[in-house]
NUDOTOR-319760 format. One record per atom (N, C-alpha, C): x, y, z; residue in one letter. Coordinates in steps of 0.05 Angstrom, whole numbers, padded with zeros to 5 digits, always signed. Layout:
// residues N
XYZA/...
END
This chain:
// residues 399
-02117+02302-01555M/-02146+02299-01553M/-02152+02270-01547M/-02168+02266-01529P/-02175+02238-01521P/-02189+02225-01544P/-02181+02198-01546T/-02194+02182-01567T/-02218+02168-01556T/-02235+02161-01573A/-02260+02148-01565A/-02255+02119-01560A/-02267+02107-01539P/-02263+02079-01532P/-02274+02061-01554P/-02257+02038-01558T/-02265+02019-01579T/-02282+01998-01567T/-02301+01987-01581K/-02319+01966-01572K/-02306+01938-01577K/-02307+01921-01556E/-02296+01893-01559E/-02315+01877-01576E/-02302+01858-01590A/-02319+01841-01608A/-02333+01821-01591A/-02357+01817-01593P/-02373+01798-01577P/-02365+01769-01584P/-02364+01752-01563V/-02358+01723-01567V/-02381+01710-01580V/-02375+01693-01600E/-02396+01680-01615E/-02407+01657-01598E/-02433+01654-01598P/-02445+01632-01583P/-02437+01604-01593P/-02431+01603-01618A/-02423+01577-01629A/-02397+01567-01618A/-02379+01585-01613L/-02353+01577-01602L/-02356+01567-01573L/-02374+01581-01558I/-02379+01573-01531I/-02391+01545-01530I/-02409+01540-01547A/-02422+01514-01548A/-02402+01492-01556A/-02384+01500-01574L/-02363+01480-01582L/-02345+01473-01559L/-02338+01492-01543I/-02321+01487-01519I/-02335+01469-01499I/-02361+01475-01495V/-02376+01459-01475V/-02379+01430-01485V/-02383+01427-01510V/-02386+01400-01521V/-02359+01385-01519V/-02337+01400-01523A/-02311+01386-01521A/-02306+01378-01493A/-02312+01395-01474L/-02308+01387-01446L/-02326+01364-01438L/-02350+01364-01448L/-02368+01342-01442L/-02358+01316-01454L/-02347+01317-01478L/-02336+01293-01491L/-02312+01283-01475L/-02295+01301-01465I/-02272+01292-01449I/-02281+01279-01424I/-02301+01290-01411F/-02312+01279-01386F/-02324+01251-01391F/-02339+01249-01413V/-02352+01224-01419V/-02331+01203-01426V/-02310+01212-01441L/-02289+01194-01449L/-02274+01184-01424L/-02269+01202-01405A/-02256+01194-01380A/-02273+01174-01364A/-02299+01178-01365K/-02317+01159-01351K/-02319+01133-01366K/-02313+01133-01391S/-02317+01108-01407S/-02292+01091-01407S/-02269+01102-01404L/-02244+01086-01404L/-02232+01084-01376L/-02223+01060-01370T/-02209+01055-01344T/-02186+01035-01349T/-02166+01039-01334I/-02141+01023-01336I/-02138+01007-01310I/-02136+00980-01313V/-02132+00963-01289V/-02102+00955-01288V/-02088+00961-01266P/-02059+00953-01264P/-02056+00922-01261P/-02032+00913-01265Q/-02026+00885-01262Q/-02030+00876-01233Q/-02039+00851-01229A/-02044+00839-01203A/-02066+00853-01188A/-02084+00866-01202Q/-02107+00878-01190Q/-02132+00871-01207Q/-02155+00876-01194A/-02180+00871-01207A/-02200+00892-01197A/-02219+00900-01215K/-02239+00920-01208K/-02267+00907-01212K/-02284+00912-01192V/-02311+00902-01192V/-02329+00924-01203V/-02343+00919-01225V/-02360+00939-01238V/-02389+00933-01233V/-02404+00954-01226E/-02432+00953-01221E/-02447+00969-01243E/-02469+00958-01252R/-02485+00973-01272R/-02512+00978-01259R/-02517+01003-01255L/-02542+01012-01243L/-02546+00999-01216L/-02524+00996-01200G/-02525+00986-01173G/-02523+00956-01171G/-02521+00942-01193R/-02519+00913-01192R/-02492+00904-01203R/-02483+00881-01194Y/-02457+00871-01203Y/-02459+00866-01233Y/-02439+00876-01247S/-02438+00873-01276S/-02416+00853-01284S/-02391+00860-01277R/-02369+00843-01285R/-02344+00851-01269R/-02323+00835-01272T/-02297+00841-01259T/-02277+00846-01281T/-02265+00869-01279L/-02246+00878-01299L/-02218+00866-01293L/-02205+00855-01313T/-02178+00844-01311T/-02158+00865-01318T/-02132+00861-01313P/-02112+00881-01319P/-02112+00889-01348P/-02110+00915-01353G/-02110+00926-01380G/-02130+00949-01383G/-02135+00956-01408L/-02154+00978-01414L/-02181+00967-01418L/-02201+00979-01404S/-02229+00970-01406S/-02247+00995-01411S/-02270+00989-01424I/-02289+01010-01431I/-02314+01006-01414I/-02323+01028-01403L/-02348+01028-01386L/-02369+01045-01400L/-02394+01039-01393V/-02416+01056-01402V/-02418+01080-01384V/-02415+01104-01395P/-02416+01127-01377P/-02443+01130-01363P/-02441+01138-01339F/-02465+01144-01322F/-02482+01119-01317F/-02472+01096-01326V/-02487+01071-01322V/-02470+01051-01305V/-02445+01049-01315D/-02427+01031-01301D/-02409+01047-01282D/-02402+01035-01260R/-02384+01048-01242R/-02367+01026-01228R/-02343+01034-01220V/-02324+01015-01207V/-02331+01015-01177V/-02339+00992-01167R/-02347+00990-01139R/-02322+00988-01121R/-02303+00971-01128A/-02279+00968-01111A/-02256+00957-01128A/-02232+00964-01119T/-02208+00954-01132T/-02195+00934-01112T/-02191+00910-01121I/-02181+00888-01104I/-02152+00881-01113I/-02135+00878-01092D/-02107+00870-01097D/-02106+00839-01097D/-02096+00828-01119L/-02096+00799-01122L/-02069+00786-01112L/-02051+00801-01103R/-02026+00790-01092R/-02030+00778-01065R/-02011+00761-01056E/-02012+00750-01030E/-02006+00771-01009E/-02023+00773-00989Q/-02020+00795-00970Q/-02014+00783-00942Q/-02001+00799-00926V/-01992+00791-00899V/-02005+00810-00879V/-02019+00799-00859I/-02031+00815-00839I/-02021+00805-00812I/-02011+00823-00796S/-02001+00817-00769S/-02020+00828-00749S/-02031+00810-00732F/-02051+00818-00712F/-02036+00823-00685F/-02046+00842-00670P/-02033+00848-00644P/-02037+00825-00625P/-02021+00823-00603P/-02024+00801-00584P/-02052+00799-00573P/-02062+00775-00572Q/-02088+00770-00561Q/-02086+00754-00535Q/-02101+00762-00514P/-02100+00747-00489P/-02114+00721-00492P/-02101+00699-00485V/-02112+00672-00487V/-02106+00658-00461V/-02126+00643-00451I/-02123+00628-00426I/-02118+00599-00433I/-02097+00587-00422T/-02090+00560-00427T/-02106+00541-00410T/-02101+00515-00413A/-02116+00495-00398A/-02108+00495-00368A/-02084+00504-00362D/-02076+00506-00333D/-02081+00534-00322D/-02100+00549-00334N/-02110+00575-00323N/-02087+00596-00322N/-02072+00597-00343L/-02051+00618-00346L/-02058+00635-00370L/-02057+00661-00366Q/-02063+00679-00388Q/-02037+00686-00402Q/-02037+00681-00428V/-02014+00688-00445V/-02023+00705-00468V/-02004+00721-00478G/-02010+00738-00501G/-01997+00725-00526G/-02014+00721-00547I/-02005+00708-00572I/-02010+00727-00595I/-01990+00734-00610D/-01994+00749-00634D/-01988+00731-00658D/-02005+00734-00679T/-02004+00716-00702T/-02000+00732-00728T/-01991+00718-00748V/-01987+00729-00775V/-02002+00711-00795V/-02019+00723-00812V/-02035+00708-00831V/-02027+00716-00859V/-02021+00695-00876Y/-02014+00699-00904Y/-02038+00690-00920Y/-02051+00709-00935F/-02075+00701-00951F/-02074+00715-00978F/-02092+00707-00996Q/-02094+00717-01023Q/-02123+00717-01032Q/-02132+00738-01046V/-02159+00740-01056V/-02160+00725-01082V/-02177+00705-01082T/-02181+00689-01107T/-02205+00696-01123T/-02225+00708-01110D/-02250+00717-01124D/-02257+00745-01115D/-02251+00765-01131P/-02257+00793-01123P/-02287+00798-01118P/-02304+00785-01132K/-02333+00789-01128K/-02341+00780-01100K/-02332+00755-01091L/-02339+00746-01064L/-02326+00763-01043L/-02302+00773-01049A/-02288+00790-01029A/-02303+00816-01025A/-02318+00825-01045V/-02332+00851-01043V/-02360+00846-01032V/-02374+00825-01042Y/-02402+00821-01034Y/-02405+00799-01013Y/-02385+00783-01008G/-02388+00761-00989G/-02386+00770-00960G/-02371+00791-00955I/-02367+00802-00928I/-02361+00831-00930I/-02369+00846-00910A/-02366+00875-00911A/-02336+00883-00909A/-02321+00870-00891N/-02292+00876-00889N/-02278+00850-00883N/-02266+00838-00903Y/-02254+00812-00899Y/-02230+00812-00880Y/-02216+00835-00878I/-02193+00836-00860I/-02202+00835-00831I/-02223+00851-00824T/-02233+00851-00797T/-02245+00824-00790T/-02260+00813-00809G/-02271+00786-00804G/-02249+00765-00800G/-02228+00766-00815M/-02206+00747-00812M/-02192+00751-00785M/-02189+00776-00775E/-02177+00781-00749E/-02194+00769-00727E/-02220+00773-00728Q/-02237+00763-00707Q/-02238+00732-00708Q/-02239+00721-00732L/-02239+00692-00735L/-02213+00680-00724L/-02191+00693-00729T/-02165+00683-00719T/-02164+00683-00689T/-02175+00705-00677T/-02175+00707-00648T/-02191+00685-00635T/-02216+00681-00644T/-02233+00661-00632T/-02222+00632-00637T/-02211+00627-00660T/-02200+00600-00666T/-02175+00595-00648T/-02159+00616-00645L/-02135+00613-00628L/-02143+00608-00599L/-02163+00620-00590R/-02171+00615-00562R/-02182+00586-00559R/-02196+00577-00579N/-02206+00550-00577N/-02183+00529-00578N/-02164+00534-00595V/-02142+00515-00598V/-02123+00515-00574V/-02115+00539-00565V/-02097+00541-00543V/-02110+00535-00516V/-02137+00539-00515G/-02151+00533-00490G/-02150+00504-00482G/-02145+00486-00501G/-02143+00457-00494G/-02114+00448-00489G/-02096+00467-00488L/-02068+00460-00483L/-02058+00474-00458L/-02039+00462-00444N/-02026+00475-00422N/-02004+00493-00433N/-01990+00507-00414L/-01970+00527-00423L/-01947+00513-00437L/-01938+00490-00426E/-01915+00477-00439E/-01923+00466-00466E/-01948+00455-00469G/-01957+00446-00495G/-01960+00468-00515G/-01969+00492-00505A/-01971+00515-00524A/-01944+00525-00533A/-01924+00524-00515L/-01898+00533-00522L/-01884+00514-00541L/-01888+00488-00538T/-01874+00468-00554T/-01890+00459-00578T/-01916+00465-00579G/-01932+00455-00601G/-01942+00476-00620G/-01923+00493-00629R/-01931+00515-00647R/-01938+00504-00675R/-01925+00484-00683D/-01932+00473-00710D/-01960+00462-00711D/-01968+00448-00690G/-01996+00439-00689G/-02016+00461-00688G/-02010+00482-00672I/-02028+00505-00671I/-02030+00519-00698I/-02008+00522-00711N/-02008+00535-00738N/-02025+00519-00758N/-02022+00492-00757S/-02037+00475-00776S/-02067+00477-00771S/-02075+00476-00745Q/-02104+00478-00739Q/-02115+00505-00746Q/-02101+00527-00741L/-02110+00553-00748L/-02113+00556-00779L/-02094+00545-00794R/-02096+00548-00823R/-02120+00532-00833R/-02125+00508-00823E/-02148+00492-00832E/-02174+00506-00827E/-02177+00517-00802V/-02202+00531-00795V/-02206+00556-00812V/-02185+00573-00815L/-02187+00598-00829L/-02192+00593-00859L/-02178+00573-00871D/-02181+00568-00899D/-02209+00557-00905D/-02219+00541-00887G/-02246+00530-00892G/-02268+00552-00888G/-02263+00570-00870T/-02283+00591-00864T/-02283+00614-00884T/-02259+00622-00893T/-02257+00644-00911T/-02260+00637-00941T/-02266+00611-00946G/-02271+00603-00974G/-02294+00618-00987G/-02317+00620-00973P/-02340+00635-00984P/-02334+00665-00987P/-02313+00675-00975W/-02306+00703-00978W/-02288+00708-01002W/-02281+00687-01016G/-02263+00691-01039G/-02234+00693-01030G/-02227+00682-01007L/-02200+00684-00997L/-02187+00656-00995L/-02161+00655-00997R/-02146+00630-00993R/-02124+00636-00973R/-02126+00622-00950V/-02106+00626-00929V/-02082+00607-00935V/-02059+00618-00941A/-02036+00602-00948A/-02023+00590-00923A/-02018+00605-00902R/-02007+00594-00877R/-02011+00615-00855R/-02009+00604-00831V/-02012+00620-00807V/-01988+00614-00789V/-01976+00635-00779E/-01952+00633-00762E/-01957+00648-00735E/-01948+00635-00714I/-01949+00649-00687I/-01922+00662-00683I/-01922+00688-00681K/-01897+00702-00677K/-01886+00699-00649K/-01902+00702-00629A/-01892+00701-00601A/-01915+00693-00583A/-01906+00679-00561I/-01925+00672-00539I/-01912+00684-00514I/-01926+00703-00502D/-01915+00717-00479D/-01929+00708-00454D/-01917+00691-00438P/-01929+00684-00412P/-01926+00706-00392P/-01939+00705-00369P/-01935+00725-00348P/-01906+00726-00338P/-01899+00749-00326H/-01871+00752-00317H/-01864+00732-00295H/-01883+00726-00277S/-01877+00707-00256S/-01871+00679-00268S/-01887+00673-00288I/-01883+00647-00301I/-01856+00647-00316I/-01849+00669-00328Q/-01824+00671-00342Q/-01800+00668-00323Q/-01803+00680-00299D/-01782+00677-00279D/-01779+00648-00270D/-01802+00635-00266S/-01802+00607-00258S/-01790+00589-00280S/-01798+00596-00304M/-01787+00580-00327M/-01757+00584-00330M/-01748+00608-00326E/-01719+00613-00328E/-01704+00598-00306E/-01715+00598-00282K/-01702+00583-00260K/-01702+00553-00267K/-01724+00543-00277Q/-01726+00515-00284Q/-01706+00508-00306Q/-01705+00526-00326M/-01686+00521-00348M/-01657+00522-00338M/-01651+00541-00320R/-01624+00543-00309R/-01617+00518-00293R/-01637+00509-00277A/-01632+00484-00262A/-01628+00460-00280A/-01644+00459-00302D/-01640+00436-00321D/-01613+00438-00334D/-01605+00462-00341R/-01579+00465-00354R/-01556+00458-00335R/-01559+00467-00310D/-01538+00459-00290D/-01538+00429-00286D/-01561+00417-00285K/-01563+00388-00282K/-01549+00374-00306K/-01556+00383-00330R/-01543+00371-00354R/-01513+00375-00354R/-01504+00399-00344A/-01475+00404-00343A/-01462+00385-00324A/-01474+00381-00300V/-01463+00363-00281V/-01462+00334-00291V/-01484+00326-00305I/-01485+00299-00316I/-01464+00296-00337I/-01462+00316-00355L/-01441+00314-00376L/-01413+00313-00365L/-01409+00330-00343T/-01382+00329-00331T/-01376+00302-00318T/-01396+00291-00304A/-01392+00265-00292A/-01388+00243-00314A/-01403+00246-00335E/-01400+00226-00357E/-01372+00229-00370E/-01363+00254-00372G/-01336+00257-00383G/-01314+00245-00365G/-01317+00250-00338H/-01298+00237-00320H/-01299+00207-00321H/-01324+00197-00324R/-01327+00168-00325R/-01314+00156-00350R/-01319+00169-00373Q/-01306+00160-00398Q/-01276+00162-00396Q/-01266+00184-00384A/-01237+00187-00381A/-01225+00165-00363A/-01239+00159-00341A/-01229+00138-00323A/-01230+00111-00337A/-01251+00106-00352I/-01253+00080-00367I/-01231+00078-00388I/-01227+00100-00402T/-01205+00100-00422T/-01178+00096-00410T/-01173+00110-00387S/-01147+00107-00374S/-01144+00078-00364S/-01166+00067-00352A/-01164+00039-00342A/-01159+00020-00365A/-01172+00025-00388E/-01168+00007-00411E/-01139+00009-00421E/-01128+00034-00421G/-01100+00038-00429G/-01081+00024-00410G/-01086+00027-00383E/-01069+00014-00364E/-01071-00017-00366E/-01095-00026-00371K/-01099-00055-00374K/-01083-00066-00398K/-01086-00052-00421A/-01071-00060-00445A/-01041-00058-00441A/-01032-00037-00427S/-01004-00034-00421S/-00994-00056-00403S/-01009-00063-00382A/-01001-00085-00364A/-01000-00112-00379A/-01020-00116-00397I/-01020-00141-00412I/-00996-00143-00430I/-00990-00121-00444L/-00967-00121-00462L/-00941-00125-00446L/-00939-00111-00423S/-00915-00114-00406S/-00912-00143-00397S/-00934-00155-00387A/-00933-00183-00378A/-00925-00201-00401A/-00937-00196-00425E/-00930-00213-00448E/-00901-00210-00455E/-00891-00185-00453G/-00862-00181-00459G/-00845-00195-00439G/-00852-00193-00413R/-00836-00207-00393R/-00837-00237-00397R/-00861-00247-00405K/-00864-00275-00410K/-00846-00284-00433K/-00846-00270-00455Q/-00829-00276-00477Q/-00800-00275-00470Q/-00793-00254-00455A/-00765-00251-00446A/-00756-00274-00429A/-00774-00282-00410A/-00767-00305-00392A/-00764-00330-00408A/-00782-00334-00428I/-00781-00358-00444I/-00754-00359-00460I/-00748-00336-00472L/-00723-00334-00487L/-00698-00338-00469L/-00699-00326-00445E/-00676-00330-00427E/-00674-00359-00419E/-00697-00372-00412A/-00696-00400-00404A/-00686-00417-00427A/-00695-00411-00451E/-00686-00427-00474E/-00656-00423-00479E/-00648-00397-00477A/-00619-00392-00480A/-00602-00406-00459A/-00612-00405-00434E/-00598-00419-00413E/-00597-00449-00418E/-00620-00460-00427R/-00621-00489-00433R/-00602-00496-00455R/-00602-00480-00477Q/-00583-00485-00499Q/-00554-00483-00489Q/-00549-00462-00473S/-00522-00459-00462S/-00513-00483-00446S/-00532-00492-00429R/-00525-00516-00412R/-00521-00540-00429R/-00538-00543-00450I/-00535-00566-00468I/-00507-00566-00481I/-00500-00542-00492L/-00474-00539-00505L/-00451-00543-00486L/-00454-00532-00461R/-00433-00535-00441R/-00430-00565-00433R/-00453-00578-00429A/-00452-00606-00422A/-00440-00623-00445A/-00448-00615-00470E/-00436-00629-00493E/-00406-00626-00494E/-00397-00601-00489G/-00368-00596-00488G/-00354-00612-00466G/-00366-00611-00442E/-00354-00626-00421E/-00354-00656-00426E/-00376-00667-00438R/-00377-00695-00444R/-00356-00702-00465R/-00353-00685-00486A/-00333-00690-00506A/-00305-00688-00494A/-00300-00669-00476A/-00274-00667-00463A/-00268-00691-00446A/-00288-00700-00431L/-00284-00724-00415L/-00279-00749-00432L/-00294-00750-00454F/-00290-00773-00472F/-00262-00772-00484F/-00254-00748-00493L/-00227-00746-00504L/-00206-00752-00483L/-00211-00743-00458Q/-00192-00748-00437Q/-00190-00778-00431Q/-00214-00791-00431A/-00214-00820-00426A/-00200-00834-00449A/-00205-00825-00473Q/-00190-00837-00496Q/-00160-00833-00493Q/-00152-00809-00485G/-00124-00804-00481G/-00112-00822-00459G/-00126-00824-00437Q/-00116-00842-00416Q/-00115-00871-00425Q/-00136-00879-00440A/-00136-00906-00450A/-00112-00910-00469A/-00107-00891-00487K/-00085-00894-00505K/-00058-00893-00490K/-00058-00876-00469S/-00033-00875-00453S/-00028-00901-00439S/-00049-00912-00427I/-00045-00938-00413I/-00037-00960-00433I/-00051-00958-00457E/-00044-00978-00477E/-00016-00975-00486E/-00007-00950-00489T/+00021-00945-00498T/+00041-00954-00477T/+00035-00948-00451V/+00053-00956-00430V/+00054-00987-00428V/+00029-00999-00430F/+00029-01028-00429F/+00044-01040-00452F/+00040-01028-00476Q/+00055-01038-00499Q/+00085-01034-00496Q/+00092-01011-00485A/+00121-01006-00480A/+00132-01026-00460A/+00117-01031-00439I/+00127-01050-00419I/+00129-01078-00432I/+00108-01085-00448H/+00108-01111-00460H/+00131-01114-00480H/+00136-01092-00495D/+00158-01093-00514D/+00185-01093-00499D/+00187-01081-00476G/+00212-01081-00461G/+00217-01107-00447G/+00198-01124-00445K/+00201-01150-00431K/+00213-01147-00403K/+00198-01135-00384P/+00209-01130-00358P/+00214-01157-00343P/+00235-01157-00327D/+00242-01181-00312D/+00236-01176-00283D/+00245-01194-00265Q/+00238-01192-00237Q/+00251-01168-00224Q/+00274-01160-00233G/+00287-01137-00221G/+00272-01111-00225G/+00260-01107-00249L/+00245-01082-00254L/+00220-01081-00237L/+00208-01104-00234L/+00184-01105-00218L/+00191-01099-00189L/+00214-01109-00180A/+00222-01104-00152A/+00228-01074-00149A/+00241-01062-00169Y/+00246-01033-00167Y/+00220-01017-00165Y/+00200-01023-00182Q/+00174-01009-00181Q/+00161-01014-00154Q/+00165-01038-00143Y/+00153-01044-00117Y/+00165-01027-00095Y/+00192-01022-00097L/+00205-01005-00077L/+00196-00976-00080L/+00190-00967-00104Q/+00180-00939-00108Q/+00152-00935-00097Q/+00137-00956-00096T/+00109-00954-00086T/+00107-00955-00056T/+00128-00966-00042L/+00127-00969-00013L/+00124-00942+00001L/+00138-00920-00006P/+00133-00895+00008P/+00105-00884+00005P/+00093-00889-00017Q/+00065-00879-00021Q/+00046-00895-00003Q/+00053-00920+00002I/+00036-00936+00019I/+00038-00926+00048I/+00062-00917+00055A/+00066-00908+00083A/+00056-00880+00088A/+00049-00865+00067Q/+00039-00838+00072Q/+00010-00839+00083Q/+00003-00817+00097G/-00024-00815+00108G/-00023-00812+00138G/-00041-00795+00149D/-00042-00790+00178D/-00052-00814+00194D/-00068-00831+00180A/-00080-00854+00194A/-00061-00877+00196A/-00038-00876+00182N/-00019-00899+00183N/-00002-00896+00208N/-00006-00913+00228K/+00009-00913+00252K/+00031-00934+00253K/+00027-00955+00237M/+00046-00977+00238M/+00049-00988+00210M/+00075-00995+00203W/+00080-01005+00176W/+00094-01031+00178W/+00083-01051+00166I/+00093-01079+00167I/+00106-01085+00140I/+00131-01093+00142V/+00146-01100+00118V/+00137-01128+00109V/+00127-01130+00084P/+00118-01156+00075P/+00140-01176+00072P/+00133-01201+00071S/+00153-01223+00069S/+00167-01224+00042S/+00153-01211+00022E/+00166-01211-00004E/+00186-01190-00007E/+00191-01174+00014F/+00210-01152+00012F/+00238-01162+00006F/+00245-01184+00019S/+00273-01195+00015S/+00277-01204-00014S/+00256-01216-00025K/+00258-01225-00052K/+00260-01201-00071K/+00245-01179-00064A/+00247-01155-00080A/+00275-01143-00079A/+00288-01145-00056L/+00315-01134-00054L/+00335-01151-00070L/+00330-01177-00070E/+00348-01195-00086E/+00344-01189-00115E/+00319-01185-00123G/+00315-01178-00152G/+00328-01151-00159G/+00327-01132-00140L/+00339-01106-00145L/+00369-01109-00147L/+00381-01126-00130A/+00410-01130-00131A/+00418-01143-00158A/+00402-01163-00166N/+00408-01175-00191N/+00405-01155-00214N/+00385-01137-00211L/+00381-01116-00232L/+00405-01098-00234L/+00418-01093-00212G/+00442-01076-00212G/+00467-01089-00222G/+00465-01115-00227G/+00488-01129-00238G/+00504-01145-00218G/+00491-01152-00195A/+00505-01167-00175A/+00509-01196-00183A/+00490-01207-00198G/+00491-01235-00206G/+00510-01240-00229G/+00502-01232-00253D/+00518-01237-00277D/+00535-01213-00285D/+00534-01191-00270G/+00551-01168-00276G/+00540-01149-00297G/+00515-01153-00306K/+00503-01135-00326K/+00480-01120-00313K/+00481-01094-00314S/+00460-01077-00302S/+00436-01073-00322S/+00413-01066-00310W/+00390-01061-00327W/+00391-01036-00343W/+00411-01019-00336M/+00415-00995-00351M/+00432-00999-00376M/+00444-01023-00377D/+00461-01029-00401D/+00442-01037-00424D/+00433-01017-00439V/+00415-01022-00462V/+00430-01014-00487V/+00426-01029-00509D/+00438-01023-00534D/+00427-00997-00545D/+00445-00979-00553A/+00437-00953-00563A/+00432-00955-00593A/+00415-00937-00602S/+00409-00936-00631S/+00429-00920-00645S/+00425-00915-00670V/+00444-00900-00686V/+00446-00872-00677V/+00423-00858-00672D/+00423-00830-00665D/+00425-00825-00635D/+00431-00846-00619G/+00435-00843-00590G/+00410-00849-00574G/+00387-00855-00586R/+00363-00861-00572R/+00358-00891-00574R/+00342-00901-00556T/+00335-00929-00556T/+00319-00935-00580T/+00322-00958-00590A/+00307-00965-00615A/+00278-00971-00607A/+00260-00961-00622P/+00232-00966-00616P/+00224-00994-00624P/+00202-01002-00614A/+00192-01029-00620A/+00186-01030-00650A/+00185-01054-00659E/+00180-01059-00687E/+00152-01049-00695E/+00151-01033-00715G/+00125-01022-00724G/+00117-00997-00711G/+00128-00989-00688G/+00121-00964-00675G/+00093-00965-00662G/+00084-00941-00653I/+00057-00939-00640I/+00038-00925-00659I/+00015-00936-00663D/-00006-00924-00681D/-00023-00905-00665D/-00020-00879-00671T/-00035-00858-00657T/-00056-00844-00675T/-00063-00857-00697S/-00082-00843-00716S/-00110-00840-00705S/-00118-00858-00687S/-00146-00857-00677S/-00147-00847-00648S/-00126-00834-00639W/-00126-00825-00611W/-00147-00803-00606W/-00150-00784-00625F/-00168-00760-00620F/-00194-00762-00636F/-00201-00786-00644E/-00227-00789-00658E/-00249-00792-00637E/-00270-00775-00639S/-00293-00776-00620S/-00316-00790-00634S/-00328-00808-00621Q/-00351-00823-00631Q/-00378-00810-00625Q/-00377-00786-00612L/-00402-00772-00604L/-00413-00756-00628L/-00440-00755-00632P/-00451-00738-00653P/-00448-00709-00645P/-00451-00691-00665S/-00449-00662-00660S/-00473-00653-00643S/-00469-00629-00630A/-00491-00619-00613A/-00516-00613-00628A/-00514-00603-00653A/-00538-00595-00668A/-00554-00619-00676A/-00541-00643-00678E/-00555-00667-00687E/-00568-00682-00664E/-00563-00674-00639Q/-00574-00688-00617Q/-00603-00680-00613Q/-00621-00698-00603P/-00650-00692-00602P/-00657-00670-00582P/-00641-00667-00561E/-00648-00646-00542E/-00641-00618-00552E/-00625-00616-00573A/-00618-00590-00584A/-00639-00580-00604A/-00657-00598-00614K/-00677-00591-00634K/-00703-00584-00619K/-00707-00559-00613I/-00730-00550-00596I/-00746-00530-00612I/-00772-00532-00610E/-00790-00513-00622E/-00807-00501-00600E/-00806-00475-00597L/-00822-00461-00577L/-00849-00455-00589L/-00870-00467-00578T/-00897-00462-00588T/-00908-00435-00579T/-00898-00424-00557S/-00908-00399-00547S/-00894-00375-00559S/-00874-00379-00577I/-00860-00357-00589I/-00865-00357-00619I/-00874-00335-00629T/-00881-00333-00657T/-00857-00335-00675T/-00835-00322-00667D/-00810-00323-00683D/-00794-00347-00675D/-00787-00362-00695S/-00771-00387-00689S/-00743-00379-00681S/-00734-00393-00660T/-00707-00389-00650T/-00687-00403-00667T/-00663-00392-00671P/-00643-00406-00688P/-00634-00431-00675P/-00628-00450-00692L/-00618-00476-00683L/-00590-00472-00670L/-00582-00493-00655V/-00556-00492-00642V/-00535-00495-00663V/-00516-00476-00665P/-00495-00479-00686P/-00478-00503-00681P/-00469-00515-00703T/-00452-00539-00701T/-00424-00530-00693T/-00413-00542-00671P/-00386-00533-00662P/-00365-00541-00682P/-00344-00524-00684P/-00323-00530-00703P/-00308-00556-00695P/-00296-00568-00714P/-00281-00593-00707P/-00258-00587-00688P/-00249-00608-00675L/-00228-00605-00654L/-00202-00596-00666L/-00198-00603-00692S/-00173-00595-00705S/-00170-00565-00708S/-00194-00550-00710E/-00193-00521-00713E/-00189-00507-00686E/-00196-00520-00664I/-00194-00507-00638I/-00167-00513-00626I/-00159-00538-00625T/-00133-00546-00612T/-00112-00551-00633T/-00092-00535-00634P/-00071-00540-00654P/-00056-00565-00648P/-00049-00579-00669G/-00034-00603-00666G/-00051-00628-00666G/-00079-00624-00665V/-00097-00647-00665V/-00105-00653-00693V/-00101-00677-00703P/-00107-00683-00732P/-00137-00686-00736P/-00146-00679-00760A/-00174-00683-00768A/-00177-00712-00776A/-00203-00719-00782D/-00209-00746-00789D/-00194-00753-00815D/-00180-00776-00815G/-00167-00784-00839G/-00139-00773-00843G/-00129-00755-00825E/-00103-00743-00828E/-00084-00756-00809E/-00059-00756-00815A/-00038-00767-00798A/-00033-00748-00775A/-00027-00757-00752P/-00021-00739-00729P/+00004-00724-00733P/+00003-00698-00724R/+00026-00681-00726R/+00042-00682-00701R/+00068-00681-00702P/+00084-00683-00677P/+00081-00658-00660P/
END
């Protein structure tokens, strides 16, 4: 059997009112509390008028009275503007795009000072750029970017101050001249680079030639100096050699003269000790006659008047007169003739009165043109060390 439908319990009006009140409270609470993030600021209006600027953190608003007009970013911002056509002083149109770095310093002025500060900054940058670049030619605009940036920053910073903005710097990203001008500039740059390359190559050849010439000059100077020193040394060696050779020849001649003098003295002494008579002299005279007759120019020989007397003396010498020949001489004990009394003194036969070669003035030479001093002429060894049998000074002669 079907059961009778049950009646649902009616919702109490008090519960509905409680829910509505709770929702209203949540809505009012949401309108009353606001959170401001870091590096941001919110401009609050009360009944349509500026009230205050909220700093980062939790803030309380009056519901339905206060409202947030705008949220401003306080960080430094970067805006890049598209290329702007600018005419230079030499009537060339170039495209210049710029980058502006700015920061909001006063949120109130940024909201109420200008309707849109970004648009205003873009237009201000364009007009200022045209004024600055319009007074420069193309080359000045391409090479004077720092000056253009400084002028743009000064103008923008001074103008945007009432807007609550601070322009940190302005940079020009690119300057695009016409394609025909770019081709001409490339040709000019290529010609300048070729010119610099040729100049540098010529300068390199010049420096290389100068360096080579300097090296050859120094080498020639050193070679000439070496030849000069060698010639000086050779001349000095030849001079010393000649001095020593002359000294040796002079000493030899002196010793030879001394020997001849001693020989003559000995012969004279022997003749004097032998007491020659007329017969010996006649015999020596006869030995000299053939030498007188020698010679191609001798065509006639005259016998002198004394020849007969010489023959008589020779006959007497042979023993014709008294029967005693000149060969009859008394022999000594050992079969040799007895020497004269006292003998012959030969102690001073080989004594040279000449000074040594090193002590002579011509052997002491100083070369002023040579830095290294040349060795002195060595003193020659004594004659007793060279010639055997020759006594030294103070020694008795050896047989």
